[in-house]
C-alpha positions, 0 to 999 in steps of 0.5 A, a space after each residue: 783255507 785260513 780263518 782270520 778272526 778280527 776283533 772289532 771294537 764297536 763303540 756307540 752301537 746302542 744307537 739306532 744306526 749302530 744297532 741296525 745297520 752296522 751291527 745287525 745288518 753288517 757284522 752279524 750278517 757277515 758272521 751268519 754267512 760264514 765270513 768274508 771270503 778272500 781271493 786266495 780262499 781265506 776267510 775273514 771272521 769278524 768278532 765284535 765287542 760292543 762298547 758304550 756308556 750304558 752297561 744295561 743297554 749293552 748287555 741287553 743288545 749283546 744277549 738279544 743278538 748272541 754277542 759274547 763280548 761287551 764292555 763300558 771300558 774302552 781303554 780295556 778293549 783297546 789294550 786287547 791285541 785281538 781287537 784290530 779295528 776300532 769303529 765309532 758310531 757315537 754322537 759326533 761330538 764324542 768321536 775325535 777323543 775316542 778315535 785318538 785313543 784308538 790311534 794311540 793303541 794302533 788300531 785300524 780306524 773306521 768311522 761313521 760320518 761326520 768324522 768330527 764337528 769341524 774340518 780342522 779336527 776331521 783333517 787332523 784325524 786323517 793326518 794322525 792316522 797317516 803319520 801312524 801308518 794306520 789303515 782308516 776309512 769313513 762310512 760312505 753308504 749311499 754309494 752302494 745303494 741299488 738306485 745309485 749304483 744303477 745311476 752310476 751304470 747309466 753315467 758310465 755308459 754315456 746314457 745322459 750325453 752331457 749332464 746338465 743338472 741334478 735335483 736331489 730331494 731328501 727327507 720326511 716328516 719327523 714327528 715332534 713327539 706329541 701326536 706320535 713319538 719322534 723317529 729320530 733322537 732329540 740330540 739331532 735337533 740340538 746344535 750343542 750336542 752335534 745335531 743339525 741336518 746340514 752337518 748330517 746330510 751335506 756330508 752325504 751329498 759331498 761323497 755322492 756328488 764327488 763320486 758321481 758328478 765331479 768334485 764340488 767346487 762351490 756351495 750356496 746353502 740356506 739352513 732353517 729351523 722350521 720346528 722350534 720345539 720338540 719333545 724328547 725321549 723323557 717326554 719333556 719339551 725342549 727348544 730346537 737349536 739346530 737346523 732341521 732343513 737345508 736348501 743347497 746348490 752346488 757346483 762341480 769341476 765338471 760344470 754340473 749344477 746340483 740343487 739338494 733339498 734336505 728336510 725333516 719337515 716335509 711330507 713325502 709325495 715322490 718315489 722315495 725318501 731320497 730321489 735324484 733327478 739327473 737331466 742330460 742332453 740325451 736323456 734323464 733318470 730319476 734314482 731312488 734308494 733302490 730303483 731307477 727310472 729313465 727317459 730318453 730324448 727321443 721318447 720325451 713328451 712334448 708338453 704344451 702350457 695350457 692351465 685351462 684344461 686338465 693335463 692330457 699327459 701322464 708324465 709318469 708313463 713315459 719312464 722305464 725302470 732300470 732292471 736289476 743287473 745283479 743281486 744287491 746287498 745291504 749298502 753298509 755291509 758292502 763297505 764293511 766287507 771292503 774295509 775288512 779286506 783292506 785291513 786283512 789282505 791290503 786290498 784297495 780302499 779309497 774312502 779314507 778319513 780324508 774323504 770324511 774331512 771333505 764332507 765336514 768341510 762342505 757342511 762347515 762351508 754350507 753353514 758359512 754360506 747360510 750365515 753370510 747369504 752368499 756363495 762360498 768356494 771350497 779350497 782343496 783339502 790335502 
């Protein structure tokens, strides 16, 4: 058995997502398990180096999680030949510059989404990686959520018959910072810093829809800034210049209509923070982050409209929970393992930076649709 020690430059992991999902629950979890096992018995052992702008934060993070390497000098980390992968989870407006440094240093590239602030830059990053012959990928974590994997199983089995429509509800109340501290960083609500729920969530919805329901061909979107002012990390009030809610309808090449509401200004009264209801001719399903419920055509209740009497039907009672067909691991970790196998053993990995550019394209055209108050078609990216 051979061990492949792979240095990973992790830039921007002092942020919430980078720390929790990518460092702790992915890379460090893989190390704790002894690495990623290959088909031939070899093992990939990731060796992270934490990179950021704040030396104190990096030192504290490294000490807390027993990581030996950290630096504020990205150039030095890129010069080290033992570092084979560059990973970026910085704010979106910083990503392209750092990724291009990593391309010049001939590192494999793995990025959080959005991969850039505009589709031209996102597509250019993919083409530059391709021209340099570098392996590249984008985080598409929701594809490996247990609830969506169960939903995919239902689709592949033909459970729905003909799929007619999909309704997605995502979001929760993000506190403004006065009654309770905000759960999200203030840059999320400033357009000038790369914030906004359209650029954030429509990138997610692009890969979810493309992989489950057919390629997105058109979008109608209305973006809104419902909360005009919030309190930042220093306790200072600031004006919100980015959208905090998005109401979008999509059409796919499979003839399926999908409507997704995304909001940081909604109080949750549903099964989970994200729910997808899929309705088909033979049955329906509602998927959350981990669970999925189904109702077949033959067990669908027959409601009668009569607002003068209490509703006699318990609509929740007619749904069955899909059992767990297997143990499910952290969605980010699953994709990290796949990318590590891609880099070391050349195993297939189809979620390249082109897929990231598609997400940015949908977000960009969603904002165009909102500004023009009209449907916008999506041209193919290649």
